[in-house]
FIDO-385900 format. One record per atom (N, C-alpha, C, O): residue in three letters; x, y, z. Coordinates in steps of 0.05 Angstrom, whole numbers, plus 5000, padded with zeros to 4 digits. Last residue first. Example, Ala and Ser with C-alpha at 12.3 -4.5 7.8 and 13.67 -1.06 7.14 Angstrom:
SER525749555142 SER527349795143 SER525850015157 SER526850235161 ALA526448865156 ALA524649105156 ALA526449345156 ALA528549345169 
//
This chain:
GLU054085076281 GLU053785326296 GLU054085286325 GLU053885476340 THR053984586257 THR056584726258 THR056384976274 THR058485096280 ASP049984236245 ASP050584286273 ASP053284416277 ASP054684376297 ASP045684096199 ASP047584306204 ASP047884356233 ASP046284496246 THR045183476166 THR044283646188 THR046483856193 THR048783786192 LEU044683386095 LEU046083366121 LEU044783546142 LEU043583746135 LEU042483476047 LEU041983216059 LEU043183186087 LEU042682986101 ASP044383956029 ASP041583946037 ASP040883686051 ASP038983666067 ALA049383866010 ALA049183976038 ALA046283956048 ALA045883946072 SER050283275975 SER048983535976 SER048683626005 SER047883466022 LEU056582955960 LEU054082985976 LEU052883255972 LEU054383455967 ILE060782505930 ILE059482765927 ILE056882755943 ILE055182585939 HIS065582155910 HIS064482195937 HIS063282475938 HIS064582665947 THR067882145860 THR065881945866 THR064481985893 THR062481855899 TYR070582475805 TYR069982495834 TYR067582315840 TYR065582325827 GLY071282465750 GLY072382245766 GLY071982265796 GLY072882085810 LEU068882835719 LEU071782875723 LEU072982655741 LEU075382665747 ALA063582695723 ALA064882655697 ALA067982685699 ALA069382575683 SER062782885775 SER062682595770 SER064082535743 SER065482335741 LEU062883435766 LEU064983305783 LEU065083005779 LEU067182885778 ARG058383495734 ARG060983575724 ARG063183435740 ARG065083335728 ALA054283315768 ALA054683185742 ALA057483245732 ALA058783065721 ALA054783675811 ALA055183395816 ALA055683245789 ALA057383065788 ALA053584165785 ALA056184115796 ALA056783825800 ALA058983725794 ASP048084075773 ASP050084125751 ASP052884065761 ASP054483935747 SER045984015825 SER045683805805 SER047783835783 SER049083635775 VAL047284515847 VAL048384275859 VAL048284045839 VAL050183885837 ALA044284845813 ALA047184875814 ALA048484625826 ALA050584535816 GLN039084665826 GLN040084645799 GLN043184665798 GLN044484515784 SER038584775882 SER038484495872 SER039584465843 SER040884265837 ASP043585245905 ASP040785175897 ASP040884905883 ASP042984815874 GLY048685005951 GLY047585195931 GLY044685105925 GLY043584925937 TYR054084585963 TYR052184775975 TYR051284965953 TYR052885085938 LEU056783945967 LEU055984155950 LEU053784325963 LEU051784215973 ILE062383645990 ILE059683705998 ILE058883965983 ILE060184165985 LEU066583115973 LEU065783395967 LEU062883435974 LEU061183285966 THR071482726000 THR068682765999 THR068083055994 THR069083236008 VAL077182505961 VAL075982665982 VAL072982695978 VAL071982685956 SER079282245918 SER078182075939 SER076782235962 SER075582115979 PRO081482625884 PRO078882495876 PRO077682315898 PRO075382245896 ASP083783205913 ASP084282915912 ASP081582785905 ASP079582835919 PHE082683795874 PHE082283635898 PHE082883345892 PHE082583245870 SER083184185837 SER085584015841 SER085183845867 SER087183775880 ILE079784535785 ILE079784385810 ILE082284205812 ILE083184095793 ALA080284775736 ALA079284935758 ALA079484795785 ALA079484925806 GLU081684405697 GLU083684605705 GLU082784755730 GLU084584855744 ARG076984095691 ARG079483965700 ARG081484175710 ARG082884115730 ASP071684505716 ASP072984355695 ASP075584245706 ASP076384315728 ILE066684915735 ILE067984665742 ILE068984525717 ILE067484445700 GLN063685355727 GLN066585385723 GLN068085135730 GLN070585135731 ASP058385285739 ASP059085315711 ASP062085355706 ASP062885375683 ALA058585255796 ALA058085015780 ALA058885045751 ALA059984855739 PRO063785615829 PRO061185615815 PRO060885375796 PRO062785295782 LEU066585535884 LEU067085405859 LEU064485395843 LEU063085185844 SER069085735945 SER067485815922 SER068385675897 SER070685705889 VAL068785366003 VAL070485445981 VAL068685505958 VAL066885355951 ALA066985486071 ALA066385406044 ALA068385516024 ALA069485736028 GLY067785666123 GLY069585466113 GLY069085376084 GLY070585206073 GLU061085816134 GLU063885836144 GLU065485606133 GLU064685376135 PRO056985936077 PRO057585786101 PRO060585816109 PRO062285826091 HIS056286626056 HIS056786346051 HIS057286196077 HIS057986326097 GLY054787236022 GLY054687066046 GLY054886776039 GLY053886686019 GLN056087515978 GLN053887615994 GLN053687466020 GLN052387556039 GLU059887195952 GLU060787435965 GLU058687555984 GLU059287696003 PHE056486805930 PHE058386735950 PHE059286975966 PHE059486965991 GLU053987115891 GLU052387005913 GLU054186925936 GLU053486965959 ALA058387215858 ALA056987435870 ALA055287345894 ALA055187475915 ALA059686705840 ALA061586845857 ALA060287075871 ALA060887135894 SER053986255845 SER055686455831 SER057586585850 SER057086585874 ARG054685625881 ARG053185855870 ARG055086045856 ARG057485995855 VAL057285225905 VAL057185215876 VAL055385425864 VAL054685415841 ASP061685145954 ASP059385325948 ASP059285345918 ASP060985475906 LEU063884565983 LEU064084735959 LEU061484885955 LEU059284765954 LEU067484316034 LEU064884446029 LEU065184636005 LEU066484836007 ILE070683706039 ILE070883986030 ILE068084086023 ILE066683956008 ALA072383276094 ALA070783346070 ALA071183636064 ALA071883796081 GLY075183136140 GLY076683226117 GLY075083286092 GLY076183346071 GLN072283026185 GLN073682796172 GLN074982876146 GLN075982696131 ALA069783496196 ALA071883406215 ALA073483176203 ALA075783126211 LEU065983496156 LEU068183686154 LEU070483606173 LEU072783636166 TRP062483086175 TRP063883056149 TRP066283246148 TRP068483156139 ASP060783326223 ASP062183066223 ASP063783026198 ASP066082946198 ALA058283796205 ALA060583806223 ALA062183546223 ALA064683556222 LEU053883576178 LEU055883726163 LEU058483736180 LEU060683706169 SER051982916198 SER051983196201 SER054283326185 SER056383206180 GLY048682396159 GLY050182506182 GLY050182806182 GLY048482936169 ALA045782136121 ALA048482216114 ALA050082326137 ALA052482366135 ASN041481726110 ASN042381826136 ASN045281906133 ASN047081766142 ALA041081606057 ALA038781736070 ALA039581856096 ALA038482056105 THR047081786021 THR045481596037 THR043181746049 THR043181996051 VAL051281835965 VAL049081945980 VAL047781725996 VAL047381505986 SER055981975919 SER055581835944 SER053381975960 SER053682205968 THR055981845849 THR055782025872 THR055281865896 THR054181645895 GLY055681535806 GLY058281555818 GLY058281745842 GLY060381795854 ALA050381495794 ALA052081665776 ALA054881705788 ALA056281895780 THR048381165836 THR048381075808 THR050181235790 THR051481125772 GLY052781195894 GLY050181215880 GLY050481145851 GLY052681065842 ALA056280895946 ALA056280985919 ALA053480985907 ALA052080785909 THR055181146012 THR055380915993 THR055081025965 THR053681215961 ALA057781396072 ALA056781446045 ALA057081196028 ALA059081056031 ASP057281586137 ASP057581346120 ASP056281416093 ASP053981476092 PRO060281906193 PRO058781916168 PRO059281666151 PRO061481556151 
//
């Protein structure tokens, strides 16, 4: 996978690669939907972190790690903005990746 910095500090490319590739390289898959939606089903290996609960105290990921956001477009957008404001610069939307984890 190859990511380049975007305008808001997020990392996105047109050819972002596969979810499995990113996860194999240490990326973290964050499910940014509500806790109730997470409990109803989520991608294997995903960590629940609802977009409206992202703040400095809620997360302790290394800022250099790639975060892959999973959820509806509004939740992903909100989460990306909050994470970017906290100094995270390698942020991808799961929608941009191919899913070959099955």
